[in-house]
C-alpha positions as CSV (number, residue, x, y, z in Angstrom):
1,M,112.2,85.9,108.1
2,K,113.2,89.6,108.6
3,I,111.4,92.7,107.4
4,V,112.0,96.4,108.2
5,L,109.0,98.1,109.9
6,N,109.2,101.9,110.1
7,G,112.9,101.8,109.9
8,K,113.5,99.0,112.5
9,E,114.3,95.4,111.7
10,E,111.6,92.9,112.9
11,S,111.5,89.1,112.7
12,L,108.4,87.2,111.6
13,E,108.0,83.6,112.5
14,Q,106.0,82.8,109.4
15,P,104.9,84.6,106.2
16,R,101.9,86.8,106.6
17,T,99.7,88.9,104.3
18,I,99.6,92.6,105.0
19,K,96.1,92.1,106.4
20,E,97.2,89.4,108.8
21,F,100.2,91.6,109.9
22,I,97.9,94.5,110.7
23,A,95.4,92.2,112.5
24,V,98.0,90.5,114.7
25,R,98.9,93.9,116.0
26,K,95.3,94.7,116.6
27,W,95.5,97.9,114.6
28,D,92.3,99.3,113.2
29,S,92.6,98.8,109.4
30,A,90.4,101.9,108.9
31,T,93.1,104.1,110.4
32,V,96.1,102.6,108.7
33,V,98.1,103.4,105.5
34,V,100.6,100.9,104.3
35,E,103.7,101.5,102.1
36,L,105.5,98.4,101.0
37,N,108.9,98.9,99.4
38,S,108.2,102.5,98.6
39,E,104.7,101.9,97.1
40,I,101.4,102.7,98.8
41,I,99.3,99.6,98.9
42,D,95.6,99.9,98.5
43,Q,93.7,98.2,101.3
44,G,91.8,96.1,98.8
45,H,95.1,94.3,98.0
46,W,96.2,93.6,101.6
47,T,94.9,90.0,101.5
48,D,96.8,89.4,98.2
49,I,100.3,90.4,99.3
50,V,102.4,88.1,101.4
51,L,105.3,89.8,103.1
52,R,108.8,88.5,102.1
53,D,112.2,88.4,103.6
54,G,113.8,91.9,103.3
55,D,110.5,93.8,102.6
56,R,110.4,97.4,103.9
57,L,107.1,98.4,105.5
58,E,106.1,101.9,106.5
59,I,102.8,102.0,108.4
60,L,101.1,105.2,109.4
61,R,98.3,105.1,111.9
62,F,95.9,108.0,112.2
63,V,94.8,108.9,115.7
64,G,91.9,111.3,116.4
65,G,92.1,113.8,119.1
66,G,92.5,117.5,119.8
67,S,90.3,119.9,121.5
68,A,86.9,121.3,120.6
């Protein structure tokens, strides 16, 4: 199965929910925003949505930092 993640094609061996997709990458779900096929997905629905062949994901991760 192929999806597009942040503009790059990626293969998935098996269907995954958005929550599983984030967890496999060890990304902190508290710092992630997910857009699926041009729609922002509320974190409360991540376990309900299974990624499908051809889906387009944009994932933004927020990173703290800067100087004080």
